[in-house]
N, C-alpha and C positions, 0 to 999 in steps of 0.2 A: 693553604698558603702559609709560608713561613713568616712569622712575625719578625720584623726588622725595625728597630728603634735606634735613636741616636741621642747623644748629648753633644751639643755643638757650641761651646762657649767661645767668647772672644778673649784671648790672653792679654787683657788690658788691666788686670788687677788680681789680687789674691782670691782664691775660691771662697765664696761666702756660703752661709748655711742654706739660703734659699736655693742657690744654684746646685748645691750638692744634693739637696732633697730631690730636685728635678732629675739629676743623674741617677739617684738611687731608685726612684719610681720607674724610670725607663729600664734600668738594669733588672729590677724585680719583675717587671712585666715580661721582659724577654725571657728570664729564667723560668717564670711560671708557665710560659707557653712554649718552652723549648725552642725559642728563637735566638736572634743575634742582637747584641748590644754593640753599637758603633761609637767610637770617639772621633770627633771631627773638629779641627781647629778653624774657626772663622777669624782669620788673622788679617783681614783686609784693611783694618784701621791701623795703619802703620805709624801714625803719630802717637798712639797710646800703647802700641804693642811693646811688650818686654819679654825677653828670653826667660827672665826669672819667673814671670807669671806663667809661662808655658810649662816650665819645670815644676812649679807649684801645683799645676793641674795634675800632672802625672803623679807627683808625690802624694797629693791629698787623696786621690782615688785609690792609690795603692795602699796607703795607710788605713783607709776605711774598709778595704777588702772588696771594692767595687771593680771587678775585672772586666775589661772590654775585649770583645772578640776580634774586632777590626779597628785599625787606627793608625796614626802616623808612625808609631814605633813598631807596629805589628804587621802592617800591610794588610792586604785583603784583595778580593776580586775587583774592587772599584777604586783602587788607589789612583792618585794620591789622595790622602785624607786631610790635606792642608789647602785651604782655599787659594793662598797666594801662588800655589803651583798649578792652578786650574784656570788661569786667566783666558787662555785660548778658547776653552769650552764656553765660558760666559760670553765672550765677545761674539763667538759664532752664533749663539742662540739669541743674543740681543738683536743682531742684524737679521736673524730669521724672522723675528717679530716685526721688524721694519718692512721686510719683504711681504709679509702677510697683511700689512697696513693696520696692524693693531698696536704699533709703536711708531715713533717718529723722532727725527732729529730736531733738537732745540738749540738755537744759537744765542739765546739770551745770555748776556754777560752778567757778572756779579753785581755791577752797579745798577742795572735795570731790576734785577731780582730784589736788591735791597730797597729800591724805590717802591716796588710793589708792596713789600712787607711794611714799610713806613706808612703808606697810604691805607693799607688794611687795618693797621693798628690805630691810626688816627680816626678812622671812620667806623671803628668797631666792627669790621667785616671779618668773616671767617678766614683763617690763614690758608695759604696754598697758592700754587702756581695759577696764573690767569689764562693758561693755554694759548698764549699769543702765537706760538709757532705751530700749533696743531693745524692751522688752516693754510700753511705755506703750500704753494704748488710744487709739483715735481721739479719744474724748471728753477724755481727759487732755491730749493734745497740743493739741487745739482750745482748752481752757481756759487752758493755759499761754500760748499765742500771743495769746489775747484779753486776757490780763492784762499783755501786753507783756513777758513774761519772755524775756530774751535766749537765743538758741539757735544751735547750729551744726548742720550737716547731716553725718551720718556714713554711710558705705557699710556695708551689711550683708554682711560677709564670711561665706561659708558656713561652718557649724560642722563640717562633715564633708567627706570626699572629697578629691580632689587637683586641682590645676590643672596643665595640661601646655602646653608650647610648644616649638617647635623654634628653636634659635639657629643662625644661619648659620655660626658658627665652632665653638661648643661642642656642637652637636648637640641631641638630645632631652633636655629637662629636665622633671622632675616634682617638684612641690612640694605637701606636705600643706597643706591649707587651715588647719588648726589652728596652723600655723607662720607664717601670713601675719599681718602687722600687724593686730591685732583692731579692726575697725570704725574705720578712720582718718577724720579730719575731711576733708570735701571743700570745704565752704564755711564760712568763719568767721563769727562773729556780726556782724562789721563789714561783711560782704558781700564780703570779699576771698577769692578762691579759694586753696586750697592748691596746691602744685606738682602733685600727682597729678591733680587735676581739670583744671587749666588745660592741663597737658601733653597729656592724652588728648584733650580737646576740640579743642585747636589742631591736633594731629597729624591728627585725623580730618578737620577742615574744610579744612585746607591740603593734604589728599590726600598725606600723607607715606607713601611705600611702604616705606622701610627706616629703622629707628631704629638708628643706629650710635653707641654710647656706651661708656664704660669698664665693665670687668667689675664694678666696685663697685656697679653698678646691677642686677646679676642678682637680688638678693633682693627688689627692688621690682617686678620684672617680673611675677611671678604676680599681684600686686595690680592691675597695669595690665591684664593679660589679663582678670581678673575684671571690671574696669570696662568694657572693650570689650564683654564678654558682657552686662553689665547694660544697656548702651545698645543692644545688638543690632547692633553694628558689627563689621566684619572688622578684626582688628588688623594692623598692618604686620609686615614681617619684622624680627625683632630680631637684632642683630649686636653682640655685646659684645666690645669691643676689648681686647687684652691690656694689663694694667696696666703703667705705667712705674715702675720701681723704681730705688732707689739701689744703690750697690755693696754695701751691707750687706743687701740683700734686703728692705728696708723701702720703703714707698711714697715716691717722690721728694718731697723737701721741702727747705726752706732749709738744713737742716743738711748736706745733701750739696753745696751750692753754689748758684749762681744758678738760679732757677726761673722768674722772670717774664721775658717776652720783652724788656721794657724794660731789664732788667739785661744781658741778652746784647747788646742793641743798643748800650748805653752802653759796653760793654767792647770794642766794635769788631768784632763778628761781622757777617758779611754775610747778608742774607736767603736768598741761594741756598744757603749752607752749612747754615743751620738747616733749611730745607725739605728739602734732600737728606737730611740726617741723620735728622730725626724721621720721615721717610717710611720709613726703614729700621728704626726702633725697633719691633720686633714684626712685621716684614714682610721678605720677600725677593723679589727680582725676577729678574734674569738672573745666572747663575752666573759668578763671576770678575769682576764689574763693581761698582764703587763709585759712580761719578759719574753722577748722573741729573739733568739739568735738569728744570724743572717740566713742560715740554711732553712730555718722555719719560715722566715719571711719570703724566701724564694718559692717555697711551696704554697704558702697561703695567699699570696698577693693576687688581687683581681681588681679590675676597674670598678666593680660593684661596691668595693670597700671604700672608695674615695667619696668625699663629701663635696657638695656644691659650695657651701658657705666658706668664707675665709677662716683660717685656723690661727689661734693665738699661740705664740711661742712662749712657753712657760719655763723660765730659767730654773726655778725651784724644782720643777718636775725633772728636768734634765740632771740637776744635781743629785736628786734621789736615785735616778737610774745609775749615775756614775758610782755612787756609794755601793749600790747593790752589785754592780759588776766587779768592783774592787774586791768585795768579799767573796765572790765566786772564784777568784784567781787562786791558783796554787801558790804557796809561799815563795817558792823558787822563782816563779814567773813575776810575782809582785816585787820581789827583791831586785830583779833585773830591771824592771820598769822604774823603780825608785832611784836606782844608782845615779842617773844623770842629774836628778834634782838634788840629791844629797851632795854630789860633787860640786855642783854649781853653788851650793850654799857654803862651800869652803870647809866641809867636814873632812877629817883625816880618813881617807877611804880604806886604808888597810885595817884600821880599827873598826870602821863601820862594817866592813864585810865580815869581820869576826863576830860582831855583836848582832848583826841583822837577824840571824835565825832565832835568837833569844827574844828580840824586841818586836818582831813582826806580829806575833800573836797579840801583843799588847796594843798595837796601834791599828790593826786591820779593821776592827769593828768601828773605829772612830773616824776613819778617813772618808772624806767626801771627794777630795781631789788629791792627786799625787803630790802637789805642791805643798800640802799641809805637813807632810812627813818631816822635812828638815826642822821645822819649829818644834814638832813634837819630841824629837829625839836628840836635838842638839845638846841638851843638858848632860847627856851621857859622855860627850866628847869635848865640851867646852865648859869652863867655869862660868856659870851665869851670874849676872849682876844681882845683888840683893835688892828686891823691890823696895820702894819707899814704905815707911812705916804705916801710912794710911791704907796701903793695899794689903799689908799683912794682917791688919786688924779686921776680923769679920764684923758685919754690920751690928750684930747683937752683942758684941763684946767690947770691952774697953782695953786700954793699953796694958794694964796690970794683969788682966785675966788672959790676954793673948800671950804675954811674957811667960806666965805660969804654964800655959799650954805648951809653948815651945820648950820650956825647961823639962816638962814631963815627957816631951816627944823624944828627947835624947835617949832615954832608956827604952822607949818603945821602938825607935828606929834600930837600935843595936840588936834587939831581939828579932824584930819583924823581918829583917833582910834575910834571915836564915830559915824562916818558917815557911810552911806551905801557905797558900793563899787563904784558905778557910781559917786556919789557926791564927794567922796574922790579923785577919779582919776581926776576929773575935777579941784579940788582944787590944785592938784599937777601940772597940766598943767598950771594953772593960775600963780602959784608961780614961776615955772620955766621960764615962759614967762617974768615976771617982772624982773627976774634976767638976762634975755638975754641968757638963757641956753636951750639946748635941754632937753627934758624930761628925757632921759636916763642918761645924765650927772648930772642932779639934783638928780635922784633917787639912782644912784649907790653908792655914798658915804653914803647915809642914810642906805641903805641895809647893807653895810659893818659895819657901826657903830652899828646898832641895832642887827644884827645877827652874825657878825664876819666872815661871809662867803659869797661867791658868789653863793653857792649852798643852796638855801632856797626857801620856798614857795613864792608866789606873795607877794610883799611888803605890799600892802594895807591890805590884810588878815592877814599878820604877825603882823602888828601893832595892829589890833583889838584883835588878840589872846593874844599878850603879854600885852596889856594895855598901856594907854597913859603915866602913871607915869614912868614905867620901860623903855619905849622906849625913852622918853625925857631924862631920866637920862643917858642912854647909848650914846645919841648924845652929851650931855654935857661932858661926860667923854672923848669921842673921841676928842672934841675940846680942852679940858684941857691937855690931854696927848700928842697930836700930833701937836697942832697948837698954 
């Protein structure tokens, strides 16, 4: 049997890291088993739907390299893959359940339903519909319909017994029917399906073999199993993925940091790093190995690698991955990725493009994010402000000794800019030793005077890239303005 899985988000917001991990696991499972990965839009919530969210879905998956085999833009044997284009199918099957007497028309209006909720809240009763219309006779239903009274269609959830299913990760699960959502709406009065109806009908007709989704959907699964039984269909294999949590043990949200993929992208994360890291959130592969390109993940993925327990999203670990993948890039590829960030910072791009081949080796080993590059290299293209005197003075030095260090630095800088790295470094050590200073205390005021920042490439390389004349002028300016 061919494996067929799907990612079926609602285009009501930007793609977030939890949803993308669900998409990735579905994609990897399909690829590892030689199956198909479908993309489906569940766009029935028209009040929150946005075309920009739909486009963000396509852009995000494309940026991450998660390719779908069938979907809204690609078509496929079970098109359309957009729920708002499948209403006739949902309506037909909702009425089929009514004809089978496993669903019924409900004529309760909004006011009555609100009264029920108020009474349940006041009396601390379990929430849910009180099944008032479940006992209507055929004549009463026919009369209400003939009178044009609006109605919804509700599923008849069994009043007794249990519903069982086996989860590929969590094992055997048993749920009392009395604890299932009481007679949920399947088809609204305006003809729109609810999530439960559309989801089940689409998964069946698109021949989905495995439903891989977050563990927060476990309580809905007994209802979905009951619906499959009501239709007389065989349900897919359910696989509820471990939740993604913040460091405080709560579900990952904005209070923990960035959650939308757009945020990570704008902060200068690489898609390779995000894919590698989120593939490991709640999963394990080969012992002692961290770095997994996408094609390796496609080969190695299996359900046995997934954990039952929730997984903590570690921003520091993702940062580490990003730095590692930056260092794996060819210089030309890194330069192309950096250009938009450097341009956004207002740097002169003609000069930047000329200088990038020379300065990339200086910053590549220090970058954790692409967004760090402008601050690291801006001193080469813009005259930096001279830092306050208290920043120029190292902790273990006073004003006079720092001034002496900067005065000695003029000769050092004039020579160092033209020397190879090893020779220039030795010259720095010798100069510091003559002044009775530690190397760091000698170099730090020079770095701040020349670059205006503590965040910069290695000083020796920075001096060579800037040139002796400009570097000397900046040291002299720091002396004149601060000492």
